[in-house]
C-alpha angles and dihedrals in degrees: 000000000000115000115204113236096228095059128078106242118226129158098184128077096192090112138003122222119224135187114303117248132206101210116078117234133207091261097053113140124219124262131204118195125214091258091054097051127094115249092253092052092048093045093048093052095042093049094049093049094044091049091053093053092045089053089054090046091057093042094247102157094166091051092054089046092052088052094055135089113256094259091057097037089057089063094076095156090053094048091046091050091050095049091047090051095045101041098076091043091053097044107129092356124147107236118211132171106232102183140353129196127190110219117194113196095149094114096047120116113260113250096027109150098216133032119186131195126196114195134192129318122317083041121247112191135199127192123196130184119213097002111168116229109272143105113278140175131207116212122187115199136184127214107197141160092066136097094261109031113204137205113211126187126195127196105210127197123209112234132175127308091030094285123151113218133182112266100164139351138206134182138186136168118259095214137032123204090347099311135096130227095266090056091052091046092052092045091049090055090054092049089049092050089052090049092245090140100166092057092039093055093048092049092047089053092052090049091052093050092050098042097046108073093189131018096235098060128100128186137160092263094049089046090054090048091051092050093051090048090051091055092061111091110180112200113241094355107163116247124108088014128029124251107246115210124183106206120182090330095315122109121222123194105205106196101181144001124198142144129264142175095197091129095037105260123074109274135175111248109213126186124189136174108233119213120239089266091049090049088055091051090052090068090071117066097216093046091044093053092048091051092051095044091049089055092046092049090049094052091048092048089055094044111018090170089075089073092069095040098052136039095223145316130273104203123197126195105205131197107191107314094335128089108226096181135012134177133176116212128180116234089241132041097033136101093258095060110101092359113146116219133177097246128180135167112237117234092254090063094065 
């Protein structure tokens, strides 16, 4: 089972994580940080979390299943898929427990939509949606010393007799294309200072994805990162509306631009919605390649700085939710590099 990098991986549906909030609510649970725990509490949580990741490292699906709450243990296919995905990534890795938090929601009212936890100083916050009343712990682990270091987080539930069982899990890479989140954050700042806002935004997004181990956590550093990202306003960047490009008399509707390491190096991932005439051209390899290279050349003509920030482009022609044609091209050494096109932004793009 392949797990896309850009999505938070979870095999359990016991709780859903929502956006973190900064204002405490009446149904906030209590949080104990690692520094505030007793040694036995800290050791019990760390040992349970470390054992789970070591079981995944050894491919022990049944061991992980036996260490899970019933709702998660029942999802054998999901557990097996996660272990099969993680085992090669963890082979030979050094497993460390980076942080643990004790989250007491045992006195919360059943059925509450949101449960918030505010931990330590400076404050780290967690927000959960639909979390059943119980005592939980969040353990954040790192698997390092391998080609693709991973950060894995476990939500553990306390069950009699004082046993911590897996209630949810999440994993993300720690690096992308050879660099960590701090490198992308620093690079994004430099791009922003040089008014290269397209590249700055994409690098800020990568930094956020790498530095936020779970999508329901807030911290001062992540808040600063979010604030800096919000100050970048790329002109005509596709999002709520497509970027309309008129290239040599043809109109392209670029619907999204992101970053990907699907092929190893860091590429731009470009999606566009071809017109009926362009769909017809895509049936013929030579015409399809010319169409894609025309679009690539047009984007590089508008933002030549992208050539130094990315290895290449992976361009998708989409019809509805399906991709009808896709091609990955390096920034250098292809027919789009240096190609001059008559490029204009249509009025709807402004």
